[in-house]
Backbone as numpy.savetxt, mean C-alpha at the origin, in Angstrom:
# Nx Ny Nz CAx CAy CAz Cx Cy Cz
-16.82 -10.34 2.18 -15.38 -10.36 2.51 -15.21 -10.38 4.03
-14.36 -11.27 4.51 -14.16 -11.37 5.96 -13.18 -10.30 6.44
-13.19 -9.98 7.73 -12.32 -8.93 8.28 -10.84 -9.14 7.96
-10.39 -10.39 8.02 -8.97 -10.66 7.75 -8.61 -10.29 6.31
-9.49 -10.62 5.39 -9.22 -10.32 3.98 -9.19 -8.81 3.75
-10.14 -8.10 4.34 -10.19 -6.65 4.16 -8.97 -6.00 4.80
-8.55 -6.49 5.97 -7.38 -5.94 6.65 -6.14 -6.16 5.79
-5.99 -7.35 5.24 -4.85 -7.67 4.39 -4.85 -6.78 3.15
-6.02 -6.61 2.55 -6.14 -5.79 1.35 -5.77 -4.34 1.63
-6.24 -3.81 2.76 -5.94 -2.42 3.14 -4.44 -2.26 3.36
-3.82 -3.20 4.07 -2.38 -3.12 4.32 -1.60 -3.18 3.01
-2.05 -4.06 2.10 -1.38 -4.19 0.80 -1.51 -2.90 0.01
-2.71 -2.31 0.05 -2.95 -1.07 -0.68 -2.08 0.05 -0.13
-1.98 0.13 1.21 -1.15 1.17 1.83 0.31 0.98 1.45
0.78 -0.26 1.45 2.17 -0.53 1.07 2.41 -0.12 -0.38
1.43 -0.41 -1.25 1.56 -0.07 -2.66 1.65 1.44 -2.82
0.78 2.17 -2.11 0.78 3.63 -2.19 2.08 4.19 -1.63
2.51 3.68 -0.49 3.75 4.16 0.13 4.94 3.87 -0.78
4.96 2.70 -1.39 6.04 2.34 -2.29 6.08 3.29 -3.48
4.92 3.62 -4.02 4.85 4.54 -5.16 5.35 5.92 -4.77
4.96 6.37 -3.56 5.40 7.69 -3.09 6.90 7.70 -2.90
7.45 6.60 -2.35 8.89 6.53 -2.13 9.63 6.55 -3.46
9.10 5.81 -4.44 9.74 5.77 -5.76 9.74 7.17 -6.38
8.62 7.89 -6.26 8.52 9.24 -6.82 9.51 10.15 -6.11
9.65 9.97 -4.79 10.57 10.81 -4.02 12.02 10.58 -4.45
12.36 9.32 -4.78 13.73 9.01 -5.19 14.07 9.67 -6.52
13.09 9.73 -7.42 13.35 10.29 -8.75 13.52 11.80 -8.69
12.95 12.47 -7.71 13.07 13.92 -7.60 14.50 14.34 -7.32
């Protein structure tokens, strides 16, 4: 895997995690 792909994947994963946390926060 090239650096660009890994960087993109990490950013996508962080956005997914942040989105999930935000969704959980809204439901509380």
